[in-house]
C-alpha positions as CSV (number, residue, x, y, z in Angstrom):
1,X,0.0,0.0,0.0
2,X,1.6,3.3,-1.2
3,X,1.9,6.3,1.0
4,X,2.7,9.9,0.4
5,X,5.7,11.6,1.9
6,X,5.3,15.0,3.5
7,X,8.0,17.6,3.2
8,X,8.5,19.7,6.3
9,X,9.1,23.4,5.4
10,X,12.2,24.8,7.1
11,X,12.1,28.3,8.7
12,X,14.4,29.6,5.9
13,X,12.0,28.3,3.2
14,X,9.1,29.8,5.0
15,X,10.8,33.2,5.2
16,X,11.8,33.0,1.5
17,X,8.2,32.3,0.4
18,X,7.1,35.3,2.3
19,X,9.6,37.6,0.6
20,X,8.8,37.8,-3.2
21,X,11.4,40.5,-3.8
22,X,14.1,38.3,-2.5
23,X,12.9,35.5,-4.8
24,X,13.1,37.9,-7.8
25,X,16.7,38.9,-6.9
26,X,17.8,35.3,-6.6
27,X,16.0,34.4,-9.9
28,X,17.9,37.3,-11.6
29,X,21.1,36.0,-10.2
30,X,20.5,32.4,-11.5
31,X,19.4,33.7,-14.9
32,X,22.6,35.8,-15.2
33,X,24.7,32.9,-14.2
34,X,23.0,30.7,-16.9
35,X,23.6,33.4,-19.5
36,X,27.3,33.4,-18.6
37,X,27.5,29.7,-19.1
38,X,25.8,29.8,-22.5
39,X,28.0,32.6,-23.8
40,X,30.8,31.3,-26.1
41,X,34.4,32.3,-25.6
42,X,34.1,34.9,-28.4
43,X,30.9,36.4,-27.1
44,X,31.9,36.3,-23.4
45,X,34.1,39.5,-23.6
46,X,31.3,41.4,-25.3
47,X,28.7,40.1,-22.8
48,X,30.9,41.2,-19.9
49,X,31.4,44.7,-21.2
50,X,27.7,45.3,-21.8
51,X,26.2,43.4,-18.9
52,X,28.8,44.4,-16.3
53,X,27.9,48.0,-16.8
54,X,24.2,47.1,-16.1
55,X,25.2,45.2,-13.0
56,X,27.5,48.0,-11.8
57,X,24.7,50.5,-12.1
58,X,22.3,48.2,-10.2
59,X,24.9,48.0,-7.4
60,X,25.3,51.8,-7.4
61,X,21.5,52.3,-7.3
62,X,21.2,49.8,-4.4
63,X,23.7,51.8,-2.4
64,X,22.1,55.2,-3.1
65,X,18.6,53.9,-2.4
66,X,19.6,52.8,1.1
67,X,21.6,56.0,1.8
68,X,19.0,58.4,0.4
69,X,17.5,60.3,3.4
70,X,14.1,60.6,1.6
71,X,13.9,56.8,1.6
72,X,15.8,55.5,4.5
73,X,14.3,55.5,8.0
74,X,17.6,56.3,9.7
75,X,17.3,60.1,9.2
76,X,19.4,62.2,11.4
77,X,21.7,61.1,14.2
78,X,20.6,57.7,15.3
79,X,21.8,56.9,18.8
80,X,20.2,53.5,19.1
81,X,16.7,52.4,20.2
82,X,14.9,51.6,23.4
83,X,12.0,49.1,23.7
84,X,9.2,50.1,26.1
85,X,5.9,48.6,27.1
86,X,2.9,50.6,28.5
87,X,-0.2,49.4,30.5
88,X,-2.8,51.5,32.3
89,X,-4.6,50.4,35.4
90,X,-7.7,52.6,35.6
91,X,-8.9,51.2,38.9
92,X,-5.8,52.5,40.6
93,X,-5.0,55.4,38.3
94,X,-1.5,53.9,37.6
95,X,0.5,53.9,34.4
96,X,2.8,51.0,34.3
97,X,6.0,51.4,32.2
98,X,8.3,48.4,31.5
99,X,11.8,49.2,30.2
100,X,12.6,46.1,28.2
101,X,15.9,46.6,26.4
102,X,18.1,48.8,24.3
103,X,20.0,48.0,21.1
104,X,22.7,49.6,19.0
105,X,23.6,52.3,21.6
106,X,26.4,54.6,20.5
107,X,29.4,54.4,22.7
108,X,30.5,57.9,23.9
109,X,33.5,56.9,25.9
110,X,36.5,56.4,23.6
111,X,38.4,54.6,26.4
112,X,36.0,51.6,26.3
113,X,34.5,49.4,23.6
114,X,31.0,49.4,25.2
115,X,28.8,51.5,27.5
116,X,27.6,50.9,31.0
117,X,24.0,52.0,30.3
118,X,21.0,52.8,32.5
119,X,17.7,54.4,31.8
120,X,16.0,57.4,33.5
121,X,12.2,57.9,33.4
122,X,10.4,61.1,34.3
123,X,6.8,62.2,33.8
124,X,6.1,65.7,32.6
125,X,4.4,67.5,34.2
126,X,5.0,65.8,37.6
127,X,1.6,66.6,39.1
128,X,2.0,64.3,42.1
129,X,5.6,65.0,43.0
130,X,6.7,61.4,42.5
131,X,10.0,62.3,40.9
132,X,11.7,60.0,38.4
133,X,12.8,56.4,38.3
134,X,16.1,54.8,37.3
135,X,16.9,51.3,36.1
136,X,19.9,49.3,37.2
137,X,23.2,49.7,35.4
138,X,24.1,47.0,32.9
139,X,27.8,46.7,32.5
140,X,29.8,46.8,29.2
141,X,27.2,46.4,26.6
142,X,25.6,48.5,23.8
143,X,22.5,46.2,23.8
144,X,21.4,46.0,27.5
145,X,18.4,44.1,28.8
146,X,16.6,45.6,31.8
147,X,13.0,44.1,32.1
148,X,12.2,46.5,34.9
149,X,8.7,47.9,35.7
150,X,7.9,51.4,37.1
151,X,4.6,53.1,37.9
152,X,3.3,56.7,37.7
153,X,0.1,58.0,39.3
154,X,-2.1,59.5,36.5
155,X,-5.9,59.9,36.3
156,X,-7.6,59.3,32.9
157,X,-7.9,63.1,32.5
158,X,-4.2,63.7,33.4
159,X,-2.9,61.2,31.0
160,X,-4.2,63.3,28.1
161,X,-1.5,66.0,28.7
162,X,1.2,63.8,30.1
163,X,4.6,63.2,28.4
164,X,7.0,60.5,29.5
165,X,10.7,61.4,29.2
166,X,13.0,58.5,28.7
167,X,16.8,59.1,28.8
168,X,19.6,56.6,28.3
169,X,22.9,57.4,30.1
170,X,26.3,55.8,30.2
171,X,27.6,55.4,33.8
172,X,31.1,56.7,34.4
173,X,32.9,56.2,37.7
174,X,35.5,58.9,37.3
175,X,33.6,61.7,35.5
176,X,30.1,62.8,34.6
177,X,27.8,60.2,33.0
178,X,27.5,60.5,29.3
179,X,24.1,61.2,27.7
180,X,23.3,58.6,25.0
181,X,19.8,59.7,23.8
182,X,16.3,60.6,24.7
183,X,12.7,59.7,23.8
184,X,9.6,61.7,24.6
185,X,6.3,59.7,24.5
186,X,3.0,61.5,24.4
187,X,0.6,59.4,26.5
188,X,-2.4,60.7,24.5
189,X,-1.3,58.6,21.5
190,X,-2.4,55.5,23.3
191,X,-6.0,54.1,23.5
192,X,-5.7,51.8,26.6
193,X,-9.4,50.9,26.5
194,X,-9.0,49.5,23.1
195,X,-5.5,48.1,23.5
196,X,-4.5,47.5,27.1
197,X,-0.8,47.0,26.4
198,X,1.4,48.9,24.0
199,X,4.9,47.7,23.2
200,X,7.2,49.4,20.7
201,X,10.8,50.3,19.8
202,X,11.7,54.1,20.0
203,X,14.6,55.8,18.3
204,X,16.8,57.8,20.7
205,X,17.3,61.4,19.8
206,X,19.0,64.5,21.1
207,X,17.7,66.1,24.3
208,X,14.5,68.1,24.0
209,X,14.0,71.3,26.0
210,X,10.5,71.1,27.5
211,X,11.0,74.4,29.3
212,X,10.5,76.4,26.1
213,X,7.5,78.7,26.3
214,X,6.0,81.7,24.6
215,X,4.2,82.7,21.4
216,X,5.1,84.6,18.3
217,X,2.8,86.8,16.2
218,X,3.4,86.4,12.4
219,X,1.6,87.7,9.3
220,X,2.0,86.6,5.7
221,X,1.1,88.2,2.4
222,X,1.8,87.3,-1.3
223,X,2.3,89.3,-4.4
224,X,2.0,87.5,-7.8
225,X,4.1,86.0,-9.3
226,X,6.6,85.1,-6.7
227,X,6.9,87.6,-3.8
228,X,6.2,86.2,-0.3
229,X,6.3,88.8,2.6
230,X,6.7,87.6,6.2
231,X,6.1,90.1,9.0
232,X,7.5,89.2,12.4
233,X,5.3,91.4,14.7
234,X,6.0,90.4,18.4
235,X,6.6,87.6,20.8
236,X,5.2,87.1,24.3
237,X,6.1,85.1,27.5
238,X,9.5,83.9,26.3
239,X,11.4,81.6,28.7
240,X,15.0,82.9,29.4
241,X,18.0,80.6,29.4
242,X,20.8,80.1,31.9
243,X,18.7,81.3,34.9
244,X,18.6,84.8,33.4
245,X,15.7,87.1,34.3
246,X,15.5,88.7,30.9
247,X,16.6,87.9,27.3
248,X,18.0,89.7,24.3
249,X,15.8,88.0,21.6
250,X,16.0,88.1,17.8
251,X,14.4,85.9,15.1
252,X,15.9,84.0,12.2
253,X,13.7,83.3,9.2
254,X,14.4,80.8,6.5
255,X,12.5,78.8,3.8
256,X,14.5,75.6,3.1
257,X,15.4,75.3,-0.5
258,X,15.1,79.0,-1.3
259,X,18.6,79.8,-0.1
260,X,17.9,83.0,1.8
261,X,18.0,83.7,5.6
262,X,16.8,86.8,7.3
263,X,17.0,88.0,10.9
264,X,15.3,90.7,12.9
265,X,17.0,93.2,15.1
266,X,17.9,92.3,18.7
267,X,15.6,93.6,21.4
268,X,17.4,94.1,24.7
269,X,16.3,92.9,28.2
270,X,12.8,91.7,27.4
271,X,10.7,88.6,27.3
272,X,8.0,90.3,25.3
273,X,9.8,91.8,22.3
274,X,8.2,93.9,19.6
275,X,9.8,93.9,16.1
276,X,7.3,94.9,13.4
277,X,9.7,93.9,10.7
278,X,8.8,92.5,7.2
279,X,11.0,90.3,5.1
280,X,10.7,89.2,1.4
281,X,11.3,85.7,-0.1
282,X,11.1,84.6,-3.7
283,X,8.7,81.7,-3.8
284,X,6.8,80.9,-7.1
285,X,3.1,80.0,-6.8
286,X,3.7,76.4,-8.0
287,X,6.2,75.9,-5.1
288,X,3.9,76.9,-2.3
289,X,2.5,73.4,-2.0
290,X,5.8,72.0,-0.6
291,X,7.5,75.1,0.9
292,X,7.4,76.0,4.6
293,X,8.9,78.7,6.8
294,X,11.0,78.1,9.9
295,X,11.2,80.9,12.5
296,X,13.7,80.5,15.2
297,X,13.7,82.8,18.3
298,X,17.2,83.1,19.7
299,X,18.6,84.8,22.9
300,X,21.8,86.7,22.0
301,X,24.5,86.4,24.6
302,X,28.2,87.3,24.1
303,X,29.1,85.5,27.4
304,X,27.1,82.3,27.3
305,X,26.7,81.9,23.6
306,X,23.4,82.2,21.8
307,X,20.6,80.1,23.2
308,X,17.5,78.8,21.4
309,X,14.1,80.1,22.8
310,X,12.0,78.0,20.5
311,X,11.0,77.4,16.9
312,X,7.9,77.5,14.7
313,X,7.1,75.9,11.4
314,X,4.5,77.6,9.1
315,X,3.4,75.4,6.2
316,X,2.5,77.2,2.9
317,X,0.5,74.4,1.3
318,X,-2.8,75.9,2.4
319,X,-1.8,79.5,2.3
320,X,-4.6,81.8,0.9
321,X,-3.0,84.1,-1.7
322,X,-5.8,86.7,-1.6
323,X,-6.5,86.9,2.2
324,X,-3.0,86.2,3.5
325,X,-2.5,85.0,7.0
326,X,-2.2,86.5,10.5
327,X,-1.7,84.0,13.3
328,X,-0.1,83.6,16.8
329,X,2.1,80.5,16.9
330,X,3.2,78.6,20.0
331,X,7.0,78.2,20.4
332,X,8.4,74.7,21.0
333,X,11.7,72.9,20.8
334,X,11.6,71.3,17.3
335,X,15.1,70.0,16.9
336,X,13.9,66.4,17.2
337,X,10.7,66.8,15.2
338,X,10.4,64.1,12.6
339,X,8.3,66.4,10.5
340,X,11.0,69.1,10.2
341,X,13.8,66.6,9.8
342,X,12.1,64.7,7.0
343,X,11.1,67.8,5.1
344,X,14.5,69.4,5.5
345,X,16.3,66.3,4.1
346,X,13.8,65.7,1.3
347,X,14.2,69.3,0.0
348,X,17.9,69.6,0.3
349,X,19.9,66.4,1.1
350,X,17.8,64.2,-1.1
351,X,18.3,66.6,-4.1
352,X,22.1,66.4,-3.4
353,X,21.8,62.6,-3.4
354,X,20.2,62.6,-6.8
355,X,22.9,64.9,-8.2
356,X,25.6,62.9,-6.5
357,X,24.3,59.7,-8.0
358,X,24.5,61.1,-11.5
359,X,28.0,62.3,-10.9
360,X,29.1,58.9,-9.6
361,X,27.6,57.1,-12.5
362,X,29.3,59.4,-15.0
363,X,32.8,59.0,-13.6
364,X,32.2,55.3,-12.7
365,X,32.9,55.7,-9.0
366,X,33.5,54.0,-6.6
367,X,35.8,52.0,-8.7
368,X,35.3,48.6,-7.1
369,X,31.6,48.6,-8.1
370,X,32.6,48.9,-11.8
371,X,34.9,46.0,-11.8
372,X,34.2,42.3,-12.4
373,X,33.0,40.8,-9.1
374,X,33.6,37.2,-8.1
375,X,32.6,35.4,-5.0
376,X,30.6,36.8,-2.1
377,X,31.2,40.4,-0.8
378,X,29.5,42.6,1.8
379,X,29.8,46.3,1.3
380,X,29.0,48.8,4.1
381,X,28.8,52.5,3.4
382,X,27.8,55.4,5.7
383,X,27.0,59.1,5.0
384,X,27.6,61.3,8.0
385,X,25.9,64.3,6.5
386,X,22.6,62.5,6.0
387,X,23.0,60.2,9.0
388,X,22.2,57.2,6.9
389,X,23.9,53.8,6.4
390,X,23.8,51.1,3.6
391,X,24.9,47.5,3.7
392,X,24.6,45.4,0.5
393,X,25.5,41.8,-0.3
394,X,27.0,41.0,-3.7
395,X,27.3,37.4,-5.1
396,X,29.4,37.2,-8.3
397,X,28.5,40.8,-9.2
398,X,24.7,40.5,-8.5
399,X,23.0,42.5,-5.8
400,X,21.3,40.0,-3.5
401,X,20.0,42.3,-0.7
């Protein structure tokens, strides 16, 4: 009596079946290898000259696609990630936060190969005076595992305005601890009634200044075909830096991609400056849909160095050409804003990447990509300016991943 044999699918086969793009890449590799075998000795040189150029361009495109800041997710200075889990107990008004682990932390101490990381947690605002929490120190690792749970007292109403500040530090016995990165999580982004537990990885960024306060009064008008007028009227309730009572504020204005920066006069010893100054930018009508204005309020100090008092972004995609605009905008610390970082890179660095790709293709650079490849190679490239990284695998000249 005959029987059928069952074939057990391995984990690797299962992953391959779920990745159609990888199947296409492998199929292209096998087809290319077959063409090489079919090519006669006389045709082989001609095939190599023609097809090697195509393969080299494919490798170059693969590198640039991974490095391009408008495509890659590693925009800006990536200091690693922290994994957190959140749960809310409404019966006791307790927010439970579990610090699970970190990965790919950047080592700040050149004297050691790894960090001694720990995590600080602080609720803002701290309405109940609970203070912050700190995990244990994990020695000599850039991928520590903590698995520690902390609680914060928050009512369902208070949780709507609460922000959890998570900071990762590198412990140092002989000097000040090194700051490794920060995440600020808005609690109102969670729906604990629908999903009781939220677990996710968060990218660590530079430190955000939550003490920034104040508002700025700005009006906009437009004159066809390409004149945009920005009037900086006044600011109110600015927060001084360095424990100073007053500030000497001025405003920098820029529209990324336009190539012009303006600045107001400095107003001495005030937290409520009045400027009433108007500046002109050249922005064609067809560009308004993707242009935006950045206003940066700065405290001028010859002793302590200039200090940021906050920023504002004004989008021009919905700007009314006939009526103009007159609004009061709240100042915040936007240096870690994904919105401003993504837009800035897409309008400037991404354009530079497209031009750079054309230049590299014309001069056939880097040279190793435009040579005959044999065997297996892994190429790693990083671009410090864009804060992005690329890693590709080449098998006999074919881009596999």
